[in-house]
N, C-alpha and C positions, 0 to 999 in steps of 0.2 A: 579443651586445648592441649597441647602436649607440652608439660613441664621439661624442661632442662634435669638431666641424673643429678642429685645432689648426694655429696659425702659427707663421713662425721669429718669435722676438723675445720669443712670449708668455711668460709665468714661470708655471713648473709646480708647479699645487700639490703640496702633501705629503699622505698621505692619514696621516691618526690612526688610531694602536691604539687601541683599546678594549681600556682594563684593568678586569677586573674587583674591585671595591669591596665591603666590610662591605656601603656604602647596596645596593648590587645583589641582594645577595642576603634583606636583609629585607623582609619582609611587608608589601606594601603599607597605609597606612592607608585608613579607609574615607572620606579627605575627599581622598584620590589618584584621579587624573586615570585613568579605565581604557578600555581599547580592547577593538572587540568582534570577539571571534574566532568564527569557524565553530562551530558546535557538532558533535565530531564524532559525539553521538546522533542527531542529525538523522536522518528520514526520508523529509524532502519528494523526494530525489533517491536513493533507497535503491533497487536494483534488486536486491537477493538475493530470495530466494522462501523464505517461510514457509509453514506448515501451516494451514489455517483451521482455528478450533476451534470456531467458533458458525455456524448458517447466516447471521449479520450479517457476518458475517467476507468472506462471500461476494461481492468485489467487484473488479471491475478485471481485467486479466490473469487468468486460471486454466489449471490443465492439470489433467486426471481422472488421477489415477493411478492404476492397474489392478490387483486382487491376482493376477497373469497369473502363468504361468514360461515364459518369460523376462519382467521387469516390461515391463508397456507402458503408454499411454494413449491417449485417443480421440484421433482427428486424423481429419481431411481433404482432400481433394485441391481441386483445382480447382474440379472438375466438381462439388463437395459429397456425394462419395462418403465416408459415415464409415469408418473402419478403426481397427485397431489397430497403432497405430507403436510402436517398441520402445523405449524408454530408454535414451539411452546416458550421461546425466548424472546416475549415480545411487551410492551407497557403498554397498558389501555387500550389495545388493537392497534396501534397506532405502525401502521408497517416501516414508516421511519427510525423506528428502534429496534428490529428486528432483528436476531442472528440465531444461526442456527446450531439444533443441539445434536445433527445427526450428520455421519461423512456423507449419506447418499442426497441430502439437499446443495451441497456444495457443487458448482463449476468450476474449471479453472480456465479464464477467457483469455483466449491469445486473437492476435488483428493475422488474418490470413495474408498473408504477404501478395504486394502489388493490386491491394483493394481494400476499400473503405468497409468489408466487411467482417464480421468478429467468429471467433468459431471456440465452442464450449463444448470444455472435456467431462466427462464422467467419472467420479470417485473408480470405476471398475474397470474391470482390463482380464486379459487372457496371460495367463504367465508360457513364456517360450523357453525352448533350452537355447542357450547363444552356440550352440554347432547348427541350429538352424538356418541362423544369420551367418554360418561363417565365424565366430567370432569367438575366440578364448582367455583367458587371463591366466598364466600362472599353473596352466593347466588344471585349473579348478574348475568344477561345474558352477556356472551364473545361472541364476534364472529373471528372464526382464519381464516385467510387464506391461502391456501395450493395451493403453489407455484407451477408450471409446466417446463417440462425439455424439453430440445433442443433434437429431435429424428429423426431417419434415419431408415426408413424401407426396407424391401428387394430391392420394385424396387426403390430407391435414393429417396424418395420422405422429405423432412424433414417437419416438425412438431411440435407444441409445447404443446401436449393436456395430456401427461402424469403427474401422479402424484408421481410414483415412480419409481427408478434408473431398469433397467435390461439392458443387453449386449447392447440393440438398443438406450440408454440415456447415452453412454458410451465413452468416443471421448482420442485418443492421439493425442497430439499435436506435432510433427515431426519436427524438426528445418531444414530448407532448405540451404544446405549449400553454395550454390552458392550466396545468398542475406544472409547475417547476420542480423539478430533481425525479420525473417520473419517464418512463419510456413506452415506446411498441415495439415489440420484437418482429423485424418483418423478413420473411420467409425466400427465397431465390424467384420463388415462382410471384413475389409481391401481394401475398397474404400473410396475413397477422397472428401469433399466436394468441388466442384467446379463452376463456374459460368460460364454459357451462355450466349448470347445476340444477339438479332437478326437484321443481319446490315441493313437492311431498318430501323428499329428503336432502336439506342444504348440506349435509355433508359431503352428499355425494358430489364432488366437484370433479369436473372432465377437464382436462387441459387438449385442443386440439390447435392446427396450425390453417386455418382455411378460413378465418374471417375476412370480407371483404373491405372495413373501412376500420378503420380508429373510432372507439368508442370504451366506457365505462370499463370492461371486460377486458380491453386489451391495455388500458396502463397499467404498467404493472413498477414497482421500484425494486431498484439493482441496488442490494447492498454488497458493500467491499471491505475488505480488510484497508484501515488506512494507510499501510506500508506501501502499499502498492497503489495510492493517487498520486498520478502526476503533480498535483498542484502542491502539496503534502511535501513531497521529494523536493523540488522546487524551493520551495518556503524554509525547506533544511539545508539545500547547495548556499542557500542565499546568506543563511545566520554562518556558515561555515564561512563566506568567502569576507564575513564580517569580522571574525577572531583574527587577529594578526599580532602582533609584540611590538614592543614600542623598538626592541635589537632588530625586528625583523625591516622595522620601515627605515631607521638607520643606516642599515646596509643600503639600502635601496637609493636614500636620497644622499647617503656618502657624506654625514656628518653628524655628531650628535645634536638631538632633539630638543628643546621646550618642551613640556607639556602642553601647554596651547594648542603647539603643531601637529605633535601626536594625537589628541582630540579631532581635529581639523582634519586628519588624514584617515582616520578608522570613519566617520563622518561620510566624507567623500566615498570611502567605500560602497557604505550603505547606500547612498544616491546617488551612485554612479558616476560620477566625475572624479576618479582617482587618479587620471593619469594627469586630468591637466593641471589638479591640484600639487602634483608630485613635483610636476614643470615649475610652478609658483615656487613650492619653498626650495627648490634648488635654485632658483636665480635671486631669491631672497638673501641664500648663506651666502651667495658670491656676494652679491654686493657687500652687506655687512664686513666680507674676508676683507674686502678692498678700503672700506671707511675706515675702518681698523689702520 
């Protein structure tokens, strides 16, 4: 902490000790000034990893946790080669606790416009000059990264070398009814991404996209960052709607409110009948005015 300059002859200011009084411990009334505190449950900057539970959840950075032994996930190298990468951040082999430890394990999921399909963009790409795209800013050279998408060809071979989306870069996340919170990833050819391994070498897990039916080997967990999960974002927005001051409520009603009325209106915002209660409070205020 930087201290202010002190000069010879200046009077030293004494620090006042704060003493706790009965008033400090009292609950503030609805008329008391309040300060805005950060919401500890806010998901805006929540980088923790959670399990996607529905296809609509799958958006933003994700990992595909595979039912292999040891647990692995789908990854790709700088050349676009897809491989099974062993998961290190996992609790007792439970895929529902897995998190990435390597950027190569992370894919960015996005909805393909006009369809129910999802594309998965890898971490890697190529750098291009802006002049090749007829782009320039303040006459400075820029270098833009073009990411590449997960793809499955007609032979069931996965790769991540293409820079544009076609049907081969589009996938469907189909929930597996027998295991809630899991998905089978269907390709454009109605095949499923699956894993195979050599019985003599369990660590030699291979990932392909040619399974005909849903099975244990096609059942994956999709882990994603909490701040992108629509349900959590909706919950945060709901909490934000609940926050309203007494002064704001009085401005809406057009008169001063009693504490009980404030509590009633805040409860109505949570329960969804806010506008009906506002009308009731306004009518009550008019009746009280004429009665006096």
